[in-house]
Short mmCIF file of the C-alpha atoms (twelve columns), coordinates in Angstrom:
data_MODEL
# 
_entry.id   MODEL 
# 
loop_
_atom_site.group_PDB 
_atom_site.id 
_atom_site.type_symbol 
_atom_site.label_atom_id 
_atom_site.label_alt_id 
_atom_site.label_comp_id 
_atom_site.label_asym_id 
_atom_site.label_seq_id 
_atom_site.Cartn_x 
_atom_site.Cartn_y 
_atom_site.Cartn_z 
_atom_site.pdbx_PDB_model_num 
ATOM 1   C CA . MET A 1   37.046  -51.056  63.030  1 
ATOM 2   C CA . TYR A 2   34.772  -54.083  63.359  1 
ATOM 3   C CA . LEU A 3   31.626  -54.570  61.376  1 
ATOM 4   C CA . THR A 4   28.806  -56.388  63.133  1 
ATOM 5   C CA . ALA A 5   25.502  -57.412  61.676  1 
ATOM 6   C CA . PHE A 6   22.731  -56.436  64.040  1 
ATOM 7   C CA . ASP A 7   19.256  -57.715  63.362  1 
ATOM 8   C CA . PRO A 8   16.980  -57.179  66.379  1 
ATOM 9   C CA . PHE A 9   14.268  -59.371  64.854  1 
ATOM 10  C CA . ALA A 10  16.615  -62.315  64.439  1 
ATOM 11  C CA . ARG A 11  17.906  -61.842  67.995  1 
ATOM 12  C CA . ASP A 12  14.358  -61.747  69.404  1 
ATOM 13  C CA . LEU A 13  13.368  -64.789  67.342  1 
ATOM 14  C CA . GLN A 14  16.384  -66.723  68.618  1 
ATOM 15  C CA . ARG A 15  15.560  -65.744  72.210  1 
ATOM 16  C CA . GLN A 16  11.958  -66.959  71.762  1 
ATOM 17  C CA . VAL A 17  13.127  -70.250  70.254  1 
ATOM 18  C CA . ASN A 18  15.621  -70.788  73.071  1 
ATOM 19  C CA . ARG A 19  12.986  -69.980  75.694  1 
ATOM 20  C CA . ARG A 20  10.389  -72.324  74.169  1 
ATOM 21  C CA . MET A 21  12.940  -75.113  73.848  1 
ATOM 22  C CA . TRP A 22  13.978  -74.716  77.489  1 
ATOM 23  C CA . TYR A 23  10.384  -74.859  78.699  1 
ATOM 24  C CA . ALA A 24  9.672   -77.830  76.466  1 
ATOM 25  C CA . PHE A 25  12.376  -79.755  78.324  1 
ATOM 26  C CA . ALA A 26  11.553  -78.299  81.741  1 
ATOM 27  C CA . PRO A 27  7.747   -77.975  81.877  1 
ATOM 28  C CA . SER A 28  7.853   -77.824  85.654  1 
ATOM 29  C CA . ALA A 29  9.331   -74.336  85.353  1 
ATOM 30  C CA . ALA A 30  5.907   -73.070  84.296  1 
ATOM 31  C CA . MET A 31  4.191   -74.540  87.368  1 
ATOM 32  C CA . PRO A 32  6.721   -75.579  90.042  1 
ATOM 33  C CA . MET A 33  5.548   -78.136  92.579  1 
ATOM 34  C CA . ASP A 34  6.482   -79.348  96.063  1 
ATOM 35  C CA . VAL A 35  5.270   -82.689  97.404  1 
ATOM 36  C CA . VAL A 36  5.147   -83.242  101.161 1 
ATOM 37  C CA . ARG A 37  4.457   -86.652  102.711 1 
ATOM 38  C CA . ARG A 38  2.759   -86.390  106.075 1 
ATOM 39  C CA . GLU A 39  1.424   -89.084  108.396 1 
ATOM 40  C CA . GLY A 40  -2.150  -89.063  107.129 1 
ATOM 41  C CA . ASP A 41  -1.878  -87.485  103.702 1 
ATOM 42  C CA . VAL A 42  0.246   -86.230  100.846 1 
ATOM 43  C CA . LEU A 43  0.231   -82.509  100.103 1 
ATOM 44  C CA . LEU A 44  1.119   -81.111  96.694  1 
ATOM 45  C CA . ARG A 45  1.758   -77.369  96.391  1 
ATOM 46  C CA . PHE A 46  1.789   -75.729  92.961  1 
ATOM 47  C CA . ASP A 47  2.958   -72.161  92.364  1 
ATOM 48  C CA . VAL A 48  0.355   -70.551  90.107  1 
ATOM 49  C CA . PRO A 49  0.789   -66.780  90.553  1 
ATOM 50  C CA . GLY A 50  -1.401  -64.563  88.442  1 
ATOM 51  C CA . ILE A 51  -3.788  -67.406  87.623  1 
ATOM 52  C CA . ASP A 52  -7.527  -66.894  87.995  1 
ATOM 53  C CA . PRO A 53  -8.634  -69.640  90.428  1 
ATOM 54  C CA . GLY A 54  -11.675 -70.230  88.215  1 
ATOM 55  C CA . SER A 55  -9.419  -71.307  85.353  1 
ATOM 56  C CA . ILE A 56  -7.645  -74.019  87.391  1 
ATOM 57  C CA . ASP A 57  -8.683  -77.570  86.543  1 
ATOM 58  C CA . VAL A 58  -7.854  -80.440  88.927  1 
ATOM 59  C CA . THR A 59  -8.844  -83.957  87.864  1 
ATOM 60  C CA . VAL A 60  -8.083  -87.534  88.874  1 
ATOM 61  C CA . ASP A 61  -8.429  -90.211  86.236  1 
ATOM 62  C CA . ARG A 62  -7.186  -93.804  86.525  1 
ATOM 63  C CA . GLY A 63  -4.587  -92.989  89.154  1 
ATOM 64  C CA . VAL A 64  -3.262  -89.824  87.530  1 
ATOM 65  C CA . LEU A 65  -3.762  -86.391  89.084  1 
ATOM 66  C CA . SER A 66  -3.782  -83.605  86.486  1 
ATOM 67  C CA . VAL A 67  -3.563  -79.899  87.262  1 
ATOM 68  C CA . GLY A 68  -4.220  -77.574  84.353  1 
ATOM 69  C CA . VAL A 69  -4.038  -73.777  84.375  1 
ATOM 70  C CA . THR A 70  -4.435  -71.061  81.784  1 
ATOM 71  C CA . ARG A 71  -2.553  -67.784  81.929  1 
ATOM 72  C CA . PRO A 72  -3.844  -65.399  79.257  1 
ATOM 73  C CA . GLU A 73  -1.489  -63.269  77.232  1 
ATOM 74  C CA . THR A 74  -1.833  -59.694  78.464  1 
ATOM 75  C CA . HIS A 75  -0.695  -56.718  76.442  1 
ATOM 76  C CA . GLY A 76  -2.200  -53.722  74.748  1 
ATOM 77  C CA . ASP A 77  -2.367  -53.089  71.018  1 
ATOM 78  C CA . GLY A 78  0.435   -50.514  71.110  1 
ATOM 79  C CA . ASP A 79  2.696   -52.451  73.514  1 
ATOM 80  C CA . ARG A 80  6.145   -53.366  72.295  1 
ATOM 81  C CA . PHE A 81  7.997   -55.770  74.549  1 
ATOM 82  C CA . VAL A 82  11.548  -54.915  75.511  1 
ATOM 83  C CA . VAL A 83  11.937  -58.000  77.724  1 
ATOM 84  C CA . ARG A 84  9.440   -60.843  77.786  1 
ATOM 85  C CA . GLU A 85  10.064  -63.644  80.263  1 
ATOM 86  C CA . ARG A 86  6.635   -64.385  81.739  1 
ATOM 87  C CA . LEU A 87  4.977   -67.461  80.344  1 
ATOM 88  C CA . TRP A 88  1.449   -67.435  79.007  1 
ATOM 89  C CA . GLY A 89  -0.730  -70.203  77.652  1 
ATOM 90  C CA . THR A 90  -2.099  -73.451  79.014  1 
ATOM 91  C CA . PHE A 91  0.074   -75.584  81.302  1 
ATOM 92  C CA . THR A 92  -0.574  -79.040  82.723  1 
ATOM 93  C CA . ARG A 93  1.231   -81.094  85.354  1 
ATOM 94  C CA . ARG A 94  0.453   -84.791  85.763  1 
ATOM 95  C CA . VAL A 95  1.356   -86.869  88.792  1 
ATOM 96  C CA . SER A 96  0.915   -90.650  89.036  1 
ATOM 97  C CA . LEU A 97  -0.742  -91.543  92.317  1 
ATOM 98  C CA . SER A 98  0.276   -94.512  94.425  1 
ATOM 99  C CA . ASP A 99  -2.282  -97.233  95.143  1 
ATOM 100 C CA . ASN A 100 -1.836  -96.280  98.806  1 
ATOM 101 C CA . LEU A 101 -3.569  -92.926  98.253  1 
ATOM 102 C CA . ASN A 102 -7.325  -92.329  98.353  1 
ATOM 103 C CA . ALA A 103 -7.933  -90.783  94.921  1 
ATOM 104 C CA . ASP A 104 -11.665 -90.488  95.715  1 
ATOM 105 C CA . ALA A 105 -11.018 -88.030  98.565  1 
ATOM 106 C CA . VAL A 106 -8.742  -85.474  96.848  1 
ATOM 107 C CA . GLU A 107 -9.219  -81.888  98.077  1 
ATOM 108 C CA . ALA A 108 -7.873  -78.685  96.501  1 
ATOM 109 C CA . ARG A 109 -7.496  -75.187  97.954  1 
ATOM 110 C CA . TYR A 110 -6.137  -71.972  96.404  1 
ATOM 111 C CA . SER A 111 -4.621  -69.114  98.388  1 
ATOM 112 C CA . ASP A 112 -2.209  -66.312  97.474  1 
ATOM 113 C CA . GLY A 113 -1.043  -67.835  94.200  1 
ATOM 114 C CA . VAL A 114 -0.515  -71.327  95.620  1 
ATOM 115 C CA . LEU A 115 -2.728  -74.317  94.827  1 
ATOM 116 C CA . GLU A 116 -2.660  -76.994  97.536  1 
ATOM 117 C CA . VAL A 117 -3.916  -80.464  96.661  1 
ATOM 118 C CA . ARG A 118 -4.372  -82.834  99.603  1 
ATOM 119 C CA . ILE A 119 -4.633  -86.592  99.052  1 
ATOM 120 C CA . PRO A 120 -5.343  -88.812  102.070 1 
ATOM 121 C CA . VAL A 121 -3.277  -91.953  102.628 1 
ATOM 122 C CA . LEU A 122 -5.417  -95.091  102.861 1 
ATOM 123 C CA . GLU A 123 -5.714  -96.520  106.370 1 
ATOM 124 C CA . HIS A 124 -3.875  -99.757  105.562 1 
ATOM 125 C CA . ALA A 125 -0.889  -97.785  104.249 1 
ATOM 126 C CA . ARG A 126 -0.479  -95.502  107.271 1 
ATOM 127 C CA . PRO A 127 2.386   -96.108  109.678 1 
ATOM 128 C CA . ARG A 128 1.354   -97.916  112.823 1 
ATOM 129 C CA . LYS A 129 3.068   -98.869  116.038 1 
ATOM 130 C CA . VAL A 130 3.656   -102.576 116.478 1 
ATOM 131 C CA . GLU A 131 3.255   -103.963 119.985 1 
ATOM 132 C CA . ILE A 132 6.083   -106.145 121.226 1 
ATOM 133 C CA . ARG A 133 4.872   -109.124 123.233 1 
ATOM 134 C CA . LEU A 134 7.043   -111.175 125.522 1 
ATOM 135 C CA . ALA A 135 7.626   -114.845 124.838 1 
ATOM 136 C CA . ASP A 136 5.848   -117.307 127.128 1 
ATOM 137 C CA . GLY A 137 7.581   -117.652 130.491 1 
ATOM 138 C CA . GLN A 138 9.738   -114.563 130.071 1 
ATOM 139 C CA . LYS A 139 9.658   -111.915 132.797 1 
ATOM 140 C CA . GLU A 140 8.512   -108.393 131.985 1 
ATOM 141 C CA . LEU A 141 11.228  -105.877 131.292 1 
ATOM 142 C CA . ALA A 142 11.829  -103.284 133.991 1 
ATOM 143 C CA . GLY A 143 10.751  -99.920  132.723 1 
# 
C-alpha cells in the first residue's frame, strides 16, 4: 500500500503559479499576432477573442505601436472552477515601428475576434522598378 498526500489547494496553487510564470515569459500567448508585409503597407493581426471592441486601445507614441486589451474575469458567486485556462486581465503588445512606416496614418479594424492594424509604407521606402538604359552607341536589344 502506498500513502500519498493529496492537497487539492496546493495542486491548484502550483498550477496557477506555473501558468502565470509561463505567461510572464510568453506574453504573446495572451494576444497572438501575425505581421504581413505587403507592397504598400504592413498589416498586423491580433487574436482578441471575447474582447469588447470598445475596450481595445491602439496608440502610436515615438515609433512604438501599443495594443492594449482588457478581458474581464467572468464567473458567478457560486462558481467553483474545475479547470481554468482562459486568461483574464489587461494585456499589452508593443511593436517598434520602422522609420519607413507612416505612423501618422495607422488604421485599425475589428472583426470576428481579430484586430487588424494597417500601417502604410512611406513612398520612398516602397519597391520600385528601375529602368535600364543602354549605353551611348549601343544597339537596342531585340525583344
